[in-house]
C-alpha positions in Angstrom: 32.7 4.7 16.0 29.4 5.5 17.9 26.2 4.2 16.1 23.2 6.5 15.6 20.0 5.6 17.3 16.9 5.3 15.2 13.3 4.6 16.5 10.7 3.3 14.2 7.3 3.8 15.6 4.6 1.3 14.4 5.2 -2.4 14.0 2.8 -3.1 11.1 4.1 -4.3 7.7 5.7 -1.0 6.7 7.3 -0.6 10.1 8.8 -4.1 10.2 9.9 -3.8 6.6 11.6 -0.5 7.2 13.4 -2.0 10.4 14.7 -5.0 8.5 15.8 -2.9 5.4 17.7 -0.4 7.7 19.2 -3.1 9.8 21.5 -3.8 6.9 23.2 -0.5 7.8 26.1 -1.2 10.1 26.3 2.3 11.6 22.8 2.5 13.2 20.9 0.8 16.0 17.2 0.2 15.5 14.5 0.2 18.1 11.0 -0.9 16.8 8.0 0.2 18.9 4.8 -1.7 18.6 3.1 -5.1 19.0 2.9 -7.4 16.0 -0.3 -6.6 14.4 -3.2 -9.0 13.5 -4.8 -8.5 10.2 -8.1 -9.5 8.6 -7.8 -13.1 7.3 -9.0 -11.7 4.0 -6.7 -8.7 3.7 -4.1 -9.2 1.0 -1.5 -7.0 -0.5 -0.3 -7.0 -4.1 3.5 -6.5 -4.0 4.6 -5.0 -7.2 7.6 -6.5 -9.0 9.9 -3.5 -8.2 9.0 -3.8 -4.5 9.2 -7.7 -4.4 13.0 -7.5 -4.7 13.2 -5.9 -1.2 11.3 -8.8 0.4 13.4 -11.3 -1.3 16.4 -9.6 0.4 15.0 -9.3 3.8 12.8 -12.5 4.1 12.7 -16.0 2.8 10.1 -15.0 0.2 10.7 -15.6 -3.6 8.6 -16.0 -6.7 7.8 -19.7 -6.0 6.9 -19.3 -2.3 3.7 -21.0 -1.2 2.5 -17.7 0.3 2.5 -15.7 -3.0 0.2 -15.8 -5.9 1.2 -14.3 -9.3 -0.7 -11.4 -11.0 0.4 -11.9 -14.5 -2.6 -10.3 -16.3 -5.0 -7.4 -15.5 -8.3 -6.8 -17.1 -10.4 -3.6 -16.7 -14.1 -4.0 -17.5 -16.1 -0.9 -17.8 -19.8 -1.8 -17.2 -21.1 1.7 -17.3 -23.0 1.0 -20.4 -25.0 -2.0 -21.7 -22.0 -3.2 -23.7 -18.9 -4.0 -21.7 -15.7 -2.3 -22.6 -12.7 -4.4 -21.8 -9.0 -3.4 -21.5 -6.4 -6.2 -21.3 -3.0 -5.7 -19.9 -0.2 -8.4 -19.9 3.0 -8.1 -17.8 4.8 -9.1 -21.0 4.0 -5.7 -22.5 6.7 -4.2 -20.2 9.0 -7.3 -20.1 8.0 -8.5 -16.7 7.1 -12.1 -15.6 4.4 -10.7 -13.4 2.9 -7.4 -12.5 2.8 -8.2 -8.8 2.7 -11.0 -6.2 -0.4 -11.2 -4.0 0.1 -12.2 -0.4 -2.0 -12.4 2.6 -1.1 -9.6 5.1 -1.0 -12.1 8.0 1.4 -14.3 6.2 3.7 -11.4 5.3 3.4 -10.1 8.8 4.6 -13.5 10.2 7.5 -13.7 7.8 8.7 -10.2 8.8 8.2 -10.8 12.4 10.3 -14.0 12.2 13.3 -12.1 10.7 13.0 -9.4 13.4 13.3 -11.9 16.1 16.6 -13.2 14.8 18.0 -9.9 13.8 21.0 -8.7 15.9 20.5 -5.0 15.0 16.8 -4.6 15.9 15.5 -4.2 19.4 11.7 -4.7 19.9 9.8 -2.5 22.3 6.1 -3.5 22.8 5.3 -0.9 25.2 2.9 1.9 24.1 4.6 5.2 23.4 3.4 7.7 25.9 5.2 10.8 24.8 7.8 12.2 22.4 9.9 15.1 23.3 12.0 17.1 20.9 15.3 18.2 22.4 18.1 20.2 20.9 20.2 17.5 19.3 18.0 14.4 20.0 14.5 13.3 20.5 13.2 11.3 23.4 10.6 8.7 23.6 8.8 7.8 26.9 6.9 4.7 27.6 5.5 3.6 30.9 8.7 1.6 31.4 11.5 3.8 30.3 12.8 6.9 28.4 15.4 6.7 25.6 17.1 9.2 23.4 17.2 8.8 19.5 18.8 10.8 16.7 15.9 10.1 14.4 12.3 8.8 14.5 10.6 7.2 11.6 6.8 7.3 11.8 5.2 4.1 10.5 2.2 4.2 12.6 -0.4 4.6 9.9 -3.3 7.0 9.2 -3.8 8.0 12.9 -0.1 8.7 13.4 1.1 9.6 16.9 4.6 10.5 15.5 3.2 12.8 12.9 1.1 14.7 15.6 4.2 15.0 17.9 6.3 16.3 15.1 3.7 19.0 14.4 3.3 18.1 10.8 0.0 19.4 9.4 -2.0 17.4 7.0 -5.4 17.3 5.2 -7.9 14.6 5.8 -10.8 13.9 3.5 -13.3 11.1 4.0 -15.3 9.8 1.0 -18.8 8.6 1.3 -17.7 5.1 0.2 -16.3 2.2 2.4 -13.8 -0.4 1.3 -15.0 -3.9 1.7 -12.5 -6.9 1.6 -13.2 -10.6 1.6 -12.3 -13.8 -0.4 -14.4 -15.8 -3.0 -14.3 -19.3 -4.3 -15.1 -19.7 -8.0 -15.5 -22.5 -10.6 -13.0 -21.4 -13.1 -9.2 -21.0 -12.7 -8.4 -17.2 -12.6 -5.2 -17.9 -14.8 -3.3 -15.4 -12.6 -5.6 -12.6 -13.8 -6.9 -9.7 -11.8 -10.3 -8.3 -12.8 -11.4 -4.6 -12.1 -15.0 -4.0 -12.7 -16.1 -0.3 -13.1 -19.7 0.6 -12.5 -21.3 3.9 -11.6 -20.5 4.6 -8.1 -18.6 1.3 -7.3 -15.4 -0.6 -8.0 -15.0 -4.3 -7.6 -11.5 -5.9 -7.9 -10.4 -9.6 -7.8 -6.9 -10.4 -7.1 -5.6 -13.9 -7.6 -5.0 -16.4 -4.7 -5.0 -20.1 -5.2 -6.3 -21.2 -8.7 -10.0 -21.2 -7.8 -9.8 -18.6 -5.0 -9.5 -14.7 -5.3 -9.3 -11.9 -2.8 -12.0 -9.1 -3.3 -11.8 -5.4 -2.7 -15.3 -3.7 -3.4 -15.6 0.0 -3.0 -19.3 1.4 -2.8 -21.4 3.9 -0.8 -21.2 2.8 2.8 -25.1 2.8 3.1 -25.4 0.6 -0.1 -22.8 -1.8 1.3 -24.7 -2.2 4.6 -27.9 -2.9 2.8 -26.3 -5.5 0.6 -24.8 -7.2 3.5 -28.0 -7.0 5.5 -30.0 -8.4 2.6 -27.3 -11.1 1.8 -27.1 -9.7 -1.8 -23.2 -9.4 -1.9 -22.7 -12.8 -3.6 -25.5 -11.8 -6.2 -23.5 -8.6 -7.0 -20.2 -10.3 -7.4 -21.7 -13.2 -9.6 -23.4 -10.5 -11.7 -20.1 -8.9 -12.5 -17.5 -11.6 -12.4 -19.3 -14.8 -13.4 -18.4 -14.5 -17.0 -14.7 -14.4 -16.1 -14.4 -16.7 -13.0 -17.6 -18.9 -13.2 -20.1 -19.3 -10.4 -18.8 -17.6 -7.3 -19.3 -18.3 -3.6 -18.5 -15.5 -1.2 -16.7 -16.1 2.2 -19.0 -15.5 5.1 -16.6 -13.2 6.8 -15.9 -9.7 5.5 -14.1 -6.6 6.8 -14.7 -2.8 5.9 -12.6 0.3 6.3 -13.3 3.9 5.3 -12.2 5.3 1.9 -10.2 8.4 2.7 -7.3 10.4 1.7 -4.5 12.0 3.9 -2.2 14.4 2.4 0.6 15.8 4.6 2.2 19.2 4.4 5.7 17.9 4.9 7.2 14.4 4.9 9.8 15.1 7.5 10.1 17.6 10.3 11.6 17.9 13.9 13.8 14.8 13.7 10.9 12.8 12.2 10.5 11.1 8.9 7.0 9.7 7.8 6.6 6.5 5.8 3.6 4.6 4.6 0.1 5.7 5.6 1.7 8.1 8.3 2.7 10.1 5.2 0.0 9.2 2.6 -3.4 7.6 2.5 -5.1 7.0 -0.9 -7.9 4.7 -2.1 -6.7 1.1 -3.0 -6.3 1.7 -6.7 -3.3 0.4 -8.8 -1.6 -1.3 -6.0 -0.3 2.0 -4.8 -0.6 1.9 -0.9 2.2 -0.5 0.3 4.2 0.1 -2.7 4.4 3.8 -2.1 5.5 3.0 1.4 8.2 0.7 0.0 9.5 3.5 -2.1 9.7 5.7 1.1 11.8 3.0 2.8 14.1 2.7 -0.2 14.6 6.5 -0.1 15.5 6.5 3.5 18.0 3.6 3.1 19.6 5.2 0.2 19.9 8.5 2.0 21.4 7.0 5.1 23.8 4.7 3.2 25.1 7.6 1.0 25.3 10.2 3.7 26.7 8.0 6.6 28.9 10.7 8.0 25.8 13.0 8.5 23.7 12.6 11.6 20.3 10.8 10.5 18.1 13.3 12.2 19.8 16.5 10.7 17.9 19.0 8.7 20.1 17.9 5.7 18.7 14.3 5.7 15.1 15.5 6.4 15.2 18.1 3.7 16.5 15.6 1.2 13.9 13.1 2.0 11.2 15.8 1.5 12.7 16.7 -1.8 13.3 13.2 -3.2 9.9 11.8 -2.2 7.5 14.7 -2.7 7.0 14.5 -6.4 6.4 10.8 -6.6 3.8 10.9 -3.9 2.2 14.0 -5.3 1.8 12.3 -8.7 0.3 9.0 -7.3 -2.2 11.1 -5.2 -3.2 13.1 -8.1 -3.6 10.2 -10.5 -5.4 8.0 -8.1 -7.8 11.0 -7.2 -8.7 11.4 -10.9 -9.3 7.6 -11.3 -11.3 7.5 -8.2 -13.6 10.4 -9.0 -14.1 9.2 -12.6 -15.3 5.9 -11.2 -17.3 7.1 -8.1 -18.6 10.3 -9.2 -21.3 11.4 -11.8 -19.3 14.4 -13.0 -19.5 14.6 -16.8 -15.9 15.8 -16.9 -14.6 12.7 -15.3 -16.8 10.4 -17.4 -15.5 12.1 -20.6 -11.9 11.5 -19.3 -12.8 7.8 -18.7 -14.3 7.4 -22.3 -11.3 9.1 -23.9 -8.9 7.0 -21.8 -10.5 3.7 -22.8 -10.5 4.7 -26.6 -6.9 5.8 -26.3 -5.7 2.7 -24.4 -7.3 0.4 -26.9 -5.5 2.0 -29.8 -2.1 3.3 -28.5 0.7 1.0 -27.4 2.8 4.1 -26.3 -0.2 5.3 -24.1 -0.6 1.9 -22.6 3.1 1.7 -21.7 3.0 5.2 -20.1 0.0 4.1 -18.1 1.6 1.1 -16.8 5.0 2.7 -16.1 3.5 5.6 -14.3 1.4 3.5 -12.1 -2.2 4.7 -13.3 -3.1 1.1 -13.5 -0.2 -0.7 -11.9 3.0 0.9 -11.0 5.0 -1.9 -12.4 8.1 -0.1 -13.5 8.9 2.7 -11.1 12.5 3.7 -10.6 12.0 4.5 -6.9 
């Protein structure tokens, strides 16, 4: 039986994860386009419990790996008023050992790349994709070195996706006035596997556990304010003011990275023998560990579709339409919920501030509402079925 040919464009974490997951299917050959990426040494990813199972299957990762750090508890501290309002969440509330496992992007990338190198079902092409041409029954990828025909392209090439453009998939792109700063901190106290999220007017500061007295930091604020804080060496003061009560005295790492806070919403998730995954399909602010984990659910859906419909050609409209249908609602819900959360924290609209106050009151009193919030991913998507 002739195998189907699938090209994955983009060799970042999502692209490599997709290649390894699909390589378990015996009826396809996979070509992965792109060089192994280099990430900021401070960039980390919280892999949710429901996503972590995939990495246990395709890599050597497990809960006790030296690369991963457990996120067992989650505190939201609203510092909008003089008196802090604190919400405590424990993974035991929804019968999980941990909400998530935090890992440095560079470490995860190296583990994935190692597995790809020994895979017999993945071919690596490090040449830049020069052109993509849609034919009647196939799609052709051109590089400077060669041309090759495929049944299906999976676009995993990020927010500036080439494959999305060649597939003629329209999208909306909104840039916020804020930037996202990432770094690491050392602190006097043990974080006790707890993540802290500090809400202030116009900013969001999140710490995520690394080793016992080290945490990763994600700080969202107006880009001009960030630049001034960096220029005046006041970042460490800001972090200490917000987190000292929980983590003790803090020392910030001297190296930081920034990226824009933005949203990308596509009109379709699949078109013209192309399926989009990860940030090619959806970009949202980094709230509730939604980014990578949305991409993992994209990959799970593709794997399920190709496995259950192995007699149908992968690039057919049947497969593409099913992918659109099955993934659209989940992505739409996450984008909407994250947008509401983001605006309630960053904006000064009274409507969003009222929602925040009602939310804090309800979550402190209602166990049912807390479980809904956790299960639907409005804090951490720790129990998604996808």
